[in-house]
N, CA, C and O atoms as a DFTB+ gen file, in Angstrom:
692 C
 N C O
     1  1     -37.029      75.091      23.353
     2  2     -36.469      73.784      22.213
     3  2     -37.324      72.888      21.587
     4  3     -38.277      72.726      22.349
     5  1     -37.450      72.287      20.675
     6  2     -38.157      71.551      20.537
     7  2     -37.511      70.613      20.415
     8  3     -36.502      70.868      19.758
     9  1     -37.611      69.096      20.885
    10  2     -37.099      67.800      20.830
    11  2     -37.449      66.718      19.501
    12  3     -38.498      66.238      19.071
    13  1     -36.225      66.623      19.162
    14  2     -37.072      65.595      17.994
    15  2     -36.937      63.866      18.332
    16  3     -35.846      63.328      18.523
    17  1     -37.413      63.601      18.343
    18  2     -37.773      62.071      19.028
    19  2     -38.325      60.971      18.663
    20  3     -39.328      60.608      19.277
    21  1     -37.848      60.230      17.656
    22  2     -38.043      58.356      17.310
    23  2     -39.001      57.724      18.671
    24  3     -38.381      57.244      19.620
    25  1     -40.238      57.751      18.695
    26  2     -40.577      56.722      20.101
    27  2     -41.194      55.521      18.734
    28  3     -41.436      55.697      17.540
    29  1     -41.292      53.981      19.886
    30  2     -42.130      53.197      18.973
    31  2     -43.791      52.917      19.090
    32  3     -44.347      52.833      20.185
    33  1     -44.215      52.838      18.328
    34  2     -45.608      53.292      17.756
    35  2     -45.915      52.839      18.777
    36  3     -45.159      52.119      19.429
    37  1     -47.602      53.300      19.298
    38  2     -48.654      54.492      20.344
    39  2     -49.597      53.763      19.328
    40  3     -49.639      53.976      18.117
    41  1     -50.297      52.922      19.993
    42  2     -52.007      52.168      19.550
    43  2     -52.527      53.531      19.699
    44  3     -53.373      53.833      18.858
    45  1     -52.102      54.809      20.930
    46  2     -53.000      56.082      21.168
    47  2     -53.719      56.211      19.900
    48  3     -54.926      56.242      19.659
    49  1     -52.142      56.314      18.750
    50  2     -51.940      57.291      18.106
    51  2     -53.531      57.349      16.751
    52  3     -54.156      58.032      15.938
    53  1     -53.400      56.108      17.388
    54  2     -55.696      56.629      16.023
    55  2     -56.121      56.994      16.639
    56  3     -56.310      58.140      16.231
    57  1     -56.728      56.856      17.977
    58  2     -58.138      57.308      18.879
    59  2     -57.349      58.972      18.516
    60  3     -57.751      59.829      17.730
    61  1     -56.200      58.996      19.355
    62  2     -56.286      60.609      18.643
    63  2     -56.295      61.140      17.169
    64  3     -56.278      62.266      16.673
    65  1     -56.320      60.205      16.805
    66  2     -56.569      60.787      15.181
    67  2     -57.759      61.260      15.472
    68  3     -58.187      62.303      15.966
    69  1     -58.267      60.150      15.011
    70  2     -60.238      59.598      15.392
    71  2     -60.463      61.093      16.082
    72  3     -61.046      62.000      15.487
    73  1     -60.003      61.200      17.212
    74  2     -60.890      62.110      18.018
    75  2     -60.746      64.266      17.086
    76  3     -61.545      65.177      16.873
    77  1     -58.894      63.975      16.820
    78  2     -58.885      65.240      16.345
    79  2     -59.647      65.511      14.955
    80  3     -59.811      66.701      14.686
    81  1     -60.202      64.432      13.908
    82  2     -60.157      64.613      12.586
    83  2     -62.216      64.413      12.864
    84  3     -62.660      64.241      11.728
    85  1     -63.337      64.392      13.829
    86  2     -63.729      65.089      14.468
    87  2     -63.882      66.302      15.023
    88  3     -64.789      67.089      14.754
    89  1     -62.980      66.472      15.819
    90  2     -63.751      68.250      16.029
    91  2     -63.308      69.131      14.119
    92  3     -64.051      69.982      13.630
    93  1     -62.128      68.674      13.479
    94  2     -61.976      68.938      12.630
    95  2     -63.620      69.224      11.773
    96  3     -64.086      70.363      11.757
    97  1     -64.008      68.613      11.426
    98  2     -65.756      67.766      10.606
    99  2     -66.162      68.736      11.490
   100  3     -66.226      69.888      11.062
   101  1     -66.540      68.439      12.997
   102  2     -67.749      69.309      13.813
   103  2     -67.428      70.782      13.419
   104  3     -68.403      71.509      13.229
   105  1     -65.912      71.427      13.241
   106  2     -66.047      72.847      13.493
   107  2     -65.855      73.353      12.177
   108  3     -65.561      74.539      12.027
   109  1     -65.979      72.637      11.272
   110  2     -65.580      73.356       9.575
   111  2     -67.019      73.296       9.119
   112  3     -67.743      72.313       9.280
   113  1     -67.437      74.625       8.435
   114  2     -68.413      73.989       7.996
   115  2     -68.118      74.014       6.447
   116  3     -68.156      75.143       5.958
   117  1     -67.807      72.889       5.513
   118  2     -67.658      72.338       4.626
   119  2     -68.323      71.745       4.247
   120  3     -68.924      71.397       5.264
   121  1     -68.952      71.084       3.157
   122  2     -69.799      70.258       3.201
   123  2     -69.027      68.129       2.655
   124  3     -69.081      66.915       2.850
   125  1     -68.436      69.281       1.915
   126  2     -67.424      67.580       1.585
   127  2     -65.652      67.677       1.351
   128  3     -64.804      68.004       0.520
   129  1     -65.855      67.000       3.087
   130  2     -63.733      67.313       3.020
   131  2     -63.841      65.769       3.240
   132  3     -64.678      64.892       3.454
   133  1     -62.410      65.968       3.048
   134  2     -61.603      64.244       3.289
   135  2     -60.782      64.132       3.804
   136  3     -59.721      64.306       3.205
   137  1     -60.752      63.639       5.755
   138  2     -60.120      63.586       6.502
   139  2     -59.042      62.658       6.816
   140  3     -59.416      62.015       7.797
   141  1     -57.907      62.290       6.458
   142  2     -57.157      61.183       6.369
   143  2     -56.131      60.977       7.214
   144  3     -55.424      61.977       7.088
   145  1     -55.339      59.803       8.494
   146  2     -55.018      59.927       8.944
   147  2     -53.332      59.318       8.215
   148  3     -53.168      58.099       8.273
   149  1     -52.427      59.985       7.714
   150  2     -51.208      60.238       7.281
   151  2     -50.039      59.580       8.722
   152  3     -50.297      59.295       9.891
   153  1     -48.370      59.533       7.696
   154  2     -47.680      59.537       8.229
   155  2     -47.122      58.927       9.041
   156  3     -48.054      58.198       9.380
   157  1     -46.151      58.578       9.764
   158  2     -45.928      57.260      10.684
   159  2     -46.901      56.710      11.335
   160  3     -47.369      55.580      11.472
   161  1     -47.175      58.152      11.843
   162  2     -48.051      57.253      13.181
   163  2     -49.580      56.816      13.043
   164  3     -50.241      56.317      13.954
   165  1     -50.027      57.085      11.761
   166  2     -50.910      56.154      10.687
   167  2     -50.606      54.987      10.453
   168  3     -51.549      54.271      10.116
   169  1     -48.905      54.193      10.548
   170  2     -48.670      52.760       9.835
   171  2     -48.957      52.101      11.172
   172  3     -49.141      52.873      12.113
   173  1     -49.016      50.955      11.379
   174  2     -49.611      50.141      12.646
   175  2     -48.154      49.847      13.020
   176  3     -47.682      49.191      12.091
   177  1     -47.302      50.030      13.905
   178  2     -45.399      48.976      13.866
   179  2     -44.790      50.223      13.842
   180  3     -43.958      50.135      14.745
   181  1     -44.718      51.122      13.447
   182  2     -43.972      51.883      13.038
   183  2     -43.434      53.090      13.756
   184  3     -44.144      54.023      14.133
   185  1     -42.496      53.032      13.875
   186  2     -41.729      54.095      15.340
   187  2     -41.991      55.110      14.587
   188  3     -41.866      54.880      13.384
   189  1     -42.330      56.212      14.890
   190  2     -42.649      57.781      14.877
   191  2     -41.974      58.498      16.195
   192  3     -41.435      58.174      17.253
   193  1     -42.410      59.886      15.331
   194  2     -42.325      61.085      15.887
   195  2     -44.020      61.072      17.084
   196  3     -45.200      60.951      16.755
   197  1     -43.797      61.136      17.564
   198  2     -44.667      61.799      18.192
   199  2     -46.201      63.145      17.917
   200  3     -46.770      63.963      18.640
   201  1     -46.325      62.683      16.411
   202  2     -46.994      63.980      15.613
   203  2     -48.241      63.562      15.531
   204  3     -48.233      62.987      16.620
   205  1     -49.584      63.332      15.028
   206  2     -49.983      63.131      14.418
   207  2     -50.268      63.723      13.022
   208  3     -50.620      64.894      12.877
   209  1     -50.065      62.681      11.794
   210  2     -49.921      63.873      10.966
   211  2     -51.837      63.781      10.125
   212  3     -52.386      62.687       9.990
   213  1     -52.176      64.432       9.910
   214  2     -53.753      64.766       8.512
   215  2     -53.469      65.432       7.420
   216  3     -52.945      66.537       7.274
   217  1     -54.037      64.321       6.331
   218  2     -54.171      65.075       5.636
   219  2     -56.033      65.346       5.358
   220  3     -57.104      64.793       5.607
   221  1     -55.605      66.313       4.829
   222  2     -57.619      67.525       4.650
   223  2     -57.494      67.409       3.387
   224  3     -56.391      67.745       2.956
   225  1     -58.594      66.884       2.299
   226  2     -58.909      67.027       1.460
   227  2     -60.243      67.796       0.778
   228  3     -61.351      67.408       1.149
   229  1     -60.119      69.286      -0.585
   230  2     -61.508      69.784      -0.301
   231  2     -61.559      70.287      -1.547
   232  3     -60.570      70.783      -2.087
   233  1     -62.631      70.206      -2.065
   234  2     -62.635      70.369      -3.588
   235  2     -62.017      71.845      -3.340
   236  3     -60.829      71.815      -3.662
   237  1     -62.269      72.678      -3.040
   238  2     -61.744      74.331      -3.613
   239  2     -60.627      74.919      -2.470
   240  3     -60.722      75.918      -1.758
   241  1     -59.805      74.163      -2.544
   242  2     -57.958      74.645      -1.124
   243  2     -58.449      75.940      -1.260
   244  3     -59.290      75.948      -0.362
   245  1     -58.493      77.077      -1.796
   246  2     -58.251      78.374      -1.006
   247  2     -59.122      78.790      -1.006
   248  3     -59.153      79.955      -1.402
   249  1     -60.786      77.961      -0.448
   250  2     -61.470      77.973       0.386
   251  2     -61.962      78.159       1.900
   252  3     -62.676      78.754       2.707
   253  1     -60.915      77.077       1.609
   254  2     -59.802      76.938       3.225
   255  2     -59.034      77.679       3.826
   256  3     -58.549      77.406       4.924
   257  1     -58.783      78.904       3.067
   258  2     -57.965      80.311       3.596
   259  2     -59.292      81.071       4.449
   260  3     -58.763      81.518       5.466
   261  1     -60.555      81.360       4.477
   262  2     -61.638      82.017       5.091
   263  2     -61.661      81.547       6.861
   264  3     -62.243      82.054       7.820
   265  1     -60.725      80.332       6.738
   266  2     -60.873      79.167       7.935
   267  2     -60.439      79.463       8.860
   268  3     -60.908      79.028       9.912
   269  1     -59.545      80.179       8.849
   270  2     -58.230      80.111       9.480
   271  2     -58.878      80.285      10.491
   272  3     -59.365      79.256      10.959
   273  1     -59.210      81.834      11.375
   274  2     -59.827      81.460      12.693
   275  2     -60.441      80.560      13.510
   276  3     -60.581      80.614      14.732
   277  1     -60.901      79.484      12.510
   278  2     -61.968      78.123      12.898
   279  2     -60.319      77.423      13.712
   280  3     -60.209      77.043      14.878
   281  1     -59.459      77.438      12.865
   282  2     -58.256      76.475      12.608
   283  2     -57.583      77.100      14.357
   284  3     -56.964      76.363      15.124
   285  1     -57.889      78.467      14.622
   286  2     -56.932      78.974      15.894
   287  2     -57.474      78.921      16.799
   288  3     -56.985      79.095      17.915
   289  1     -59.104      78.560      16.449
   290  2     -60.160      78.923      17.930
   291  2     -59.806      76.897      18.276
   292  3     -60.301      76.547      19.348
   293  1     -59.080      75.759      17.511
   294  2     -59.378      74.247      18.356
   295  2     -57.134      74.654      18.364
   296  3     -56.524      73.651      18.736
   297  1     -56.330      75.701      18.067
   298  2     -55.333      75.282      18.827
   299  2     -54.110      75.289      17.564
   300  3     -53.004      74.979      18.007
   301  1     -54.139      75.602      16.027
   302  2     -53.605      75.687      14.891
   303  2     -52.619      76.890      14.981
   304  3     -52.617      78.104      14.781
   305  1     -52.179      76.368      15.197
   306  2     -51.124      78.111      14.298
   307  2     -51.139      78.103      12.486
   308  3     -50.684      77.090      11.956
   309  1     -51.579      79.053      11.723
   310  2     -51.328      79.170      10.061
   311  2     -50.587      78.602       9.442
   312  3     -50.310      79.650       8.859
   313  1     -49.932      77.873       8.958
   314  2     -48.607      78.539       8.187
   315  2     -49.057      79.230       7.272
   316  3     -48.685      80.401       7.191
   317  1     -50.206      78.566       6.106
   318  2     -50.074      79.188       4.316
   319  2     -49.564      77.932       3.870
   320  3     -49.478      76.827       4.406
   321  1     -49.206      78.444       2.603
   322  2     -48.304      77.218       1.552
   323  2     -47.203      77.041       2.202
   324  3     -46.844      75.878       2.023
   325  1     -46.382      77.684       2.961
   326  2     -45.523      76.271       3.711
   327  2     -44.464      75.705       3.136
   328  3     -43.840      74.779       3.655
   329  1     -44.065      76.462       1.519
   330  2     -43.356      75.793       0.755
   331  2     -43.629      74.359      -0.160
   332  3     -42.872      73.785      -0.943
   333  1     -45.400      73.940       0.384
   334  2     -45.943      73.451      -1.549
   335  2     -46.283      74.675      -1.815
   336  3     -46.215      75.667      -1.090
   337  1     -46.795      74.524      -3.303
   338  2     -47.717      75.237      -3.536
   339  2     -49.160      74.663      -2.933
   340  3     -49.223      73.751      -2.109
   341  1     -49.932      75.133      -3.309
   342  2     -51.462      74.319      -3.072
   343  2     -51.569      73.826      -2.324
   344  3     -52.477      72.998      -2.391
   345  1     -50.648      73.908      -0.804
   346  2     -51.324      73.652      -0.280
   347  2     -51.320      74.102       1.396
   348  3     -50.193      74.232       1.876
   349  1     -52.003      74.246       1.934
   350  2     -51.838      74.557       3.260
   351  2     -52.367      73.692       4.531
   352  3     -53.289      72.990       4.947
   353  1     -50.938      74.336       4.879
   354  2     -50.322      73.172       6.386
   355  2     -50.711      74.063       7.442
   356  3     -51.008      75.227       7.173
   357  1     -50.758      73.311       9.473
   358  2     -51.637      74.276       9.997
   359  2     -50.235      72.978      10.774
   360  3     -49.583      72.045      10.305
   361  1     -50.368      73.783      12.421
   362  2     -49.334      73.135      13.254
   363  2     -50.453      73.395      14.433
   364  3     -51.235      74.342      14.507
   365  1     -50.259      71.941      15.607
   366  2     -50.306      71.970      17.030
   367  2     -49.895      72.466      18.231
   368  3     -50.945      72.671      18.840
   369  1     -49.362      72.648      18.636
   370  2     -48.802      72.663      19.599
   371  2     -47.423      72.811      20.380
   372  3     -46.782      72.461      21.370
   373  1     -47.432      73.928      18.707
   374  2     -46.096      74.949      20.154
   375  2     -44.804      74.249      19.293
   376  3     -44.752      73.809      18.145
   377  1     -43.991      74.327      20.155
   378  2     -42.436      73.091      20.169
   379  2     -42.969      72.048      21.253
   380  3     -42.291      71.594      22.174
   381  1     -43.987      71.821      21.044
   382  2     -44.743      70.208      21.787
   383  2     -45.664      69.694      20.868
   384  3     -46.766      69.181      21.058
   385  1     -44.903      69.959      19.623
   386  2     -46.136      69.653      18.770
   387  2     -47.621      68.012      19.127
   388  3     -47.572      67.005      19.834
   389  1     -48.451      68.458      18.403
   390  2     -48.858      67.024      18.756
   391  2     -49.999      66.530      17.425
   392  3     -50.560      65.454      17.216
   393  1     -50.027      67.801      16.708
   394  2     -50.604      67.331      15.384
   395  2     -49.922      68.196      14.049
   396  3     -49.188      69.127      14.380
   397  1     -50.022      68.070      13.253
   398  2     -49.892      68.859      12.111
   399  2     -50.834      68.106      10.616
   400  3     -50.911      66.911      10.331
   401  1     -51.630      69.641       9.663
   402  2     -51.965      68.993       9.046
   403  2     -51.770      69.944       7.740
   404  3     -51.380      71.096       7.547
   405  1     -52.241      68.872       6.951
   406  2     -51.787      69.473       5.818
   407  2     -53.077      69.075       4.585
   408  3     -53.542      68.042       4.103
   409  1     -53.319      70.680       4.425
   410  2     -54.856      70.123       3.286
   411  2     -54.325      70.808       1.757
   412  3     -54.070      72.009       1.674
   413  1     -54.206      69.900       0.619
   414  2     -54.510      70.078      -0.833
   415  2     -55.656      69.818      -1.318
   416  3     -56.706      69.567      -0.727
   417  1     -55.404      69.891      -2.556
   418  2     -56.937      70.257      -3.359
   419  2     -57.303      68.679      -3.565
   420  3     -56.433      67.837      -3.788
   421  1     -58.918      68.332      -3.447
   422  2     -58.934      66.810      -3.450
   423  2     -58.607      66.073      -4.554
   424  3     -58.934      66.547      -5.642
   425  1     -57.873      64.723      -4.519
   426  2     -57.159      64.438      -5.904
   427  2     -55.695      64.585      -5.875
   428  3     -54.732      63.843      -6.069
   429  1     -55.873      65.747      -5.580
   430  2     -54.056      66.248      -5.987
   431  2     -52.913      65.372      -5.720
   432  3     -53.065      64.632      -4.747
   433  1     -51.730      65.275      -6.397
   434  2     -50.544      65.026      -6.444
   435  2     -50.335      64.619      -5.440
   436  3     -50.037      63.463      -5.142
   437  1     -50.561      66.199      -4.280
   438  2     -49.949      65.810      -3.379
   439  2     -50.563      64.951      -2.268
   440  3     -49.996      64.232      -1.445
   441  1     -51.217      65.078      -2.360
   442  2     -52.799      64.573      -1.485
   443  2     -52.047      62.817      -1.952
   444  3     -51.453      62.116      -1.132
   445  1     -52.293      62.409      -3.503
   446  2     -52.338      61.092      -3.523
   447  2     -50.333      60.506      -2.904
   448  3     -50.127      59.483      -2.250
   449  1     -49.451      61.284      -3.267
   450  2     -48.522      60.873      -2.956
   451  2     -48.531      61.137      -1.706
   452  3     -47.301      61.104      -1.683
   453  1     -48.883      61.449      -0.281
   454  2     -49.234      61.036       0.451
   455  2     -49.920      59.972       0.771
   456  3     -49.374      59.118       1.470
   457  1     -51.132      59.813       0.370
   458  2     -51.889      58.452       0.981
   459  2     -51.175      56.957       0.328
   460  3     -51.331      55.838       0.817
   461  1     -50.450      57.261      -0.767
   462  2     -49.687      56.300      -1.670
   463  2     -48.411      56.112      -0.621
   464  3     -48.506      54.964      -0.187
   465  1     -47.485      56.642      -0.154
   466  2     -46.710      56.497       0.079
   467  2     -47.405      55.903       2.323
   468  3     -46.357      55.947       2.967
   469  1     -48.032      55.685       2.846
   470  2     -48.372      54.865       3.820
   471  2     -49.382      54.220       3.534
   472  3     -49.738      53.505       4.471
   473  1     -50.148      54.139       2.447
   474  2     -50.252      52.803       2.534
   475  2     -49.157      51.101       1.865
   476  3     -49.294      49.894       2.066
   477  1     -47.879      52.175       0.829
   478  2     -46.999      51.726       0.634
   479  2     -46.455      51.102       1.820
   480  3     -46.253      49.904       1.623
   481  1     -46.065      51.596       3.296
   482  2     -45.520      51.844       4.209
   483  2     -46.540      50.401       4.915
   484  3     -46.108      49.823       5.912
   485  1     -47.477      50.089       4.458
   486  2     -48.247      49.414       5.452
   487  2     -47.818      47.871       4.698
   488  3     -47.197      46.892       5.112
   489  1     -48.415      48.171       3.529
   490  2     -48.066      46.800       2.718
   491  2     -46.788      46.413       2.436
   492  3     -46.707      45.448       1.676
   493  1     -45.627      46.953       2.882
   494  2     -44.283      46.689       2.967
   495  2     -43.361      46.873       3.886
   496  3     -42.434      47.682       3.854
   497  1     -43.768      45.710       5.139
   498  2     -43.490      45.959       6.135
   499  2     -41.567      45.987       6.996
   500  3     -40.955      46.199       8.044
   501  1     -41.410      45.563       5.445
   502  2     -39.621      45.220       5.334
   503  2     -39.186      46.649       5.502
   504  3     -38.649      47.039       6.539
   505  1     -39.491      47.639       4.182
   506  2     -39.353      48.945       3.681
   507  2     -39.823      50.059       5.415
   508  3     -38.987      50.767       5.976
   509  1     -40.640      49.970       5.685
   510  2     -41.190      50.517       6.908
   511  2     -39.862      49.735       8.441
   512  3     -39.565      50.301       9.493
   513  1     -39.645      49.109       8.215
   514  2     -39.067      48.497       9.645
   515  2     -37.034      49.353       8.428
   516  3     -36.474      50.271       9.025
   517  1     -36.652      49.098       7.629
   518  2     -35.583      50.532       7.326
   519  2     -35.889      51.526       7.663
   520  3     -34.899      52.107       8.107
   521  1     -37.444      52.586       7.764
   522  2     -37.562      53.601       7.287
   523  2     -37.485      53.835       9.227
   524  3     -36.540      54.574       9.502
   525  1     -37.784      53.653       9.710
   526  2     -37.928      53.243      11.520
   527  2     -37.092      53.473      11.694
   528  3     -36.866      54.542      12.261
   529  1     -35.616      52.234      11.155
   530  2     -34.042      52.457      12.171
   531  2     -33.367      53.606      11.472
   532  3     -32.495      54.148      12.151
   533  1     -33.576      54.121      10.226
   534  2     -33.427      55.508       9.158
   535  2     -33.784      56.705      10.541
   536  3     -33.042      57.611      10.923
   537  1     -34.840      56.415      10.958
   538  2     -35.121      57.925      11.311
   539  2     -35.111      57.732      12.654
   540  3     -35.448      58.742      13.272
   541  1     -34.731      56.398      13.603
   542  2     -34.094      56.370      14.844
   543  2     -32.658      57.039      14.856
   544  3     -32.238      57.861      15.671
   545  1     -31.838      56.362      13.488
   546  2     -30.204      56.946      13.650
   547  2     -30.248      58.246      13.486
   548  3     -29.534      58.937      14.213
   549  1     -31.212      58.951      12.363
   550  2     -31.545      60.638      12.139
   551  2     -31.971      61.525      13.926
   552  3     -31.778      62.544      14.588
   553  1     -32.474      60.538      13.925
   554  2     -32.865      61.298      15.821
   555  2     -31.894      61.830      16.948
   556  3     -31.670      62.911      17.492
   557  1     -31.416      60.499      17.031
   558  2     -29.798      60.411      17.597
   559  2     -28.988      61.748      17.241
   560  3     -28.580      62.534      18.097
   561  1     -28.806      61.902      15.813
   562  2     -27.551      62.730      15.352
   563  2     -27.548      63.448      14.784
   564  3     -26.748      63.891      13.960
   565  1     -29.338      63.964      15.439
   566  2     -29.592      65.399      14.294
   567  2     -29.230      66.633      15.592
   568  3     -28.914      67.792      15.326
   569  1     -29.299      66.341      16.333
   570  2     -28.792      67.917      17.771
   571  2     -30.436      68.054      17.925
   572  3     -30.744      69.200      18.249
   573  1     -31.379      67.309      17.795
   574  2     -32.497      68.317      17.708
   575  2     -32.895      69.881      17.007
   576  3     -33.548      70.890      17.274
   577  1     -31.917      69.250      15.805
   578  2     -32.268      70.173      14.861
   579  2     -33.655      69.444      13.238
   580  3     -33.481      68.603      12.355
   581  1     -34.713      70.222      13.553
   582  2     -35.673      69.527      12.058
   583  2     -35.266      69.596      10.951
   584  3     -35.581      68.696      10.172
   585  1     -34.217      70.954      10.391
   586  2     -33.680      70.649       9.045
   587  2     -32.812      69.652       8.927
   588  3     -32.522      69.024       7.909
   589  1     -32.331      69.506      10.216
   590  2     -31.096      67.983       9.944
   591  2     -32.241      66.800       9.988
   592  3     -32.851      66.465       8.973
   593  1     -32.359      66.489      10.666
   594  2     -34.063      65.427      10.292
   595  2     -34.044      64.866       9.239
   596  3     -33.372      63.920       8.827
   597  1     -35.287      65.853       8.516
   598  2     -36.100      66.004       7.891
   599  2     -35.314      66.238       6.342
   600  3     -36.026      66.466       5.363
   601  1     -33.671      66.157       6.185
   602  2     -32.583      66.031       5.370
   603  2     -32.250      64.797       5.116
   604  3     -31.878      64.338       4.036
   605  1     -32.446      64.012       6.569
   606  2     -31.572      62.865       6.477
   607  2     -32.983      62.253       6.573
   608  3     -32.748      61.078       6.858
   609  1     -34.425      62.412       6.487
   610  2     -34.914      61.239       5.893
   611  2     -34.955      61.590       4.016
   612  3     -34.953      60.674       3.194
   613  1     -34.994      63.265       3.583
   614  2     -35.304      62.943       2.259
   615  2     -35.465      61.864       1.182
   616  3     -36.493      61.348       0.745
   617  1     -33.790      61.595       0.775
   618  2     -33.857      60.871       0.133
   619  2     -34.485      59.148       0.446
   620  3     -35.010      58.503      -0.462
   621  1     -34.363      58.746       1.475
   622  2     -35.605      57.766       1.528
   623  2     -36.768      58.027       0.747
   624  3     -37.073      57.543      -0.343
   625  1     -37.510      59.037       1.605
   626  2     -39.057      59.255       1.213
   627  2     -38.855      59.602      -0.023
   628  3     -39.021      58.618      -0.742
   629  1     -38.492      60.805      -0.787
   630  2     -38.824      60.649      -2.211
   631  2     -38.546      59.178      -2.743
   632  3     -39.502      58.593      -3.251
   633  1     -36.789      58.247      -2.641
   634  2     -37.054      57.348      -3.894
   635  2     -38.734      56.774      -3.251
   636  3     -39.796      57.042      -3.813
   637  1     -38.631      56.160      -2.295
   638  2     -40.285      55.258      -1.656
   639  2     -41.669      55.698      -2.328
   640  3     -42.404      55.043      -3.067
   641  1     -41.801      57.009      -1.849
   642  2     -42.761      57.888      -2.436
   643  2     -42.978      57.672      -4.245
   644  3     -44.060      58.019      -4.720
   645  1     -41.958      57.124      -5.119
   646  2     -42.011      57.339      -6.078
   647  2     -42.419      55.852      -6.082
   648  3     -43.633      55.648      -6.108
   649  1     -41.848      55.103      -6.067
   650  2     -41.979      53.163      -5.860
   651  2     -43.573      52.738      -5.384
   652  3     -44.084      51.654      -5.664
   653  1     -44.463      54.178      -4.352
   654  2     -45.022      54.645      -3.584
   655  2     -47.031      54.587      -4.784
   656  3     -48.109      53.996      -4.716
   657  1     -46.413      55.525      -5.585
   658  2     -47.156      55.797      -6.062
   659  2     -47.581      54.946      -7.740
   660  3     -48.531      54.577      -8.431
   661  1     -46.338      54.996      -7.698
   662  2     -46.365      53.197      -9.179
   663  2     -47.158      52.039      -8.472
   664  3     -47.960      51.310      -9.056
   665  1     -46.875      51.973      -7.312
   666  2     -47.295      50.424      -7.077
   667  2     -49.013      51.009      -6.710
   668  3     -49.756      50.066      -6.983
   669  1     -49.713      52.032      -6.278
   670  2     -50.994      52.728      -6.273
   671  2     -50.925      53.313      -7.496
   672  3     -50.416      54.425      -7.354
   673  1     -51.171      53.114      -8.530
   674  2     -51.780      53.014      -9.905
   675  2     -51.877      51.952      -9.966
   676  3     -53.083      51.787      -9.781
   677  1     -51.328      50.761     -10.141
   678  2     -50.477      49.882     -10.865
   679  2     -51.789      48.661      -9.720
   680  3     -52.606      47.946     -10.300
   681  1     -51.714      48.688      -8.557
   682  2     -52.658      47.601      -7.709
   683  2     -54.548      48.401      -7.508
   684  3     -55.435      47.979      -6.766
   685  1     -54.617      49.763      -8.585
   686  2     -55.871      50.840      -8.737
   687  2     -56.336      50.339     -10.511
   688  3     -57.223      50.590     -11.326
   689  1     -55.703      49.910     -10.457
   690  2     -55.697      50.009     -12.555
   691  2     -56.765      49.004     -12.653
   692  3     -57.185      48.655     -13.757
């Protein structure tokens, strides 16, 4: 059974991301690949489920499918689009998940949304603090049901993703 647990920020998460990033880059024979640390473990000080979320951007997302065996060889389960059109999703660690990869076409709306949300939480610590409290509360009350956990965060995430995308457009204009 998978345990849904939100823990205090851990400085080791950055190092774990960097190790995984180098592994991915060294194994995938793709010249143009961008690998980003996203999600709560990418935000210093933010409580999170101890799972490293990784965003991969590539120029042709469909070409990533031919490398599923490589992903499997480094411990990932290939899940295809997994409910989001244009995404390739990979999980590592089974029920004791350690990493998620979300892969998208370079500069896609979904890639930008993930990056904007991460950067927004970094730039707005009070929003990050509110998000941490919400996640802790949901984790305590979801009875280890990931659907309940995700549904409980959904409204907050959607609202702040909208703010984050608008904020990012403003600061990069």
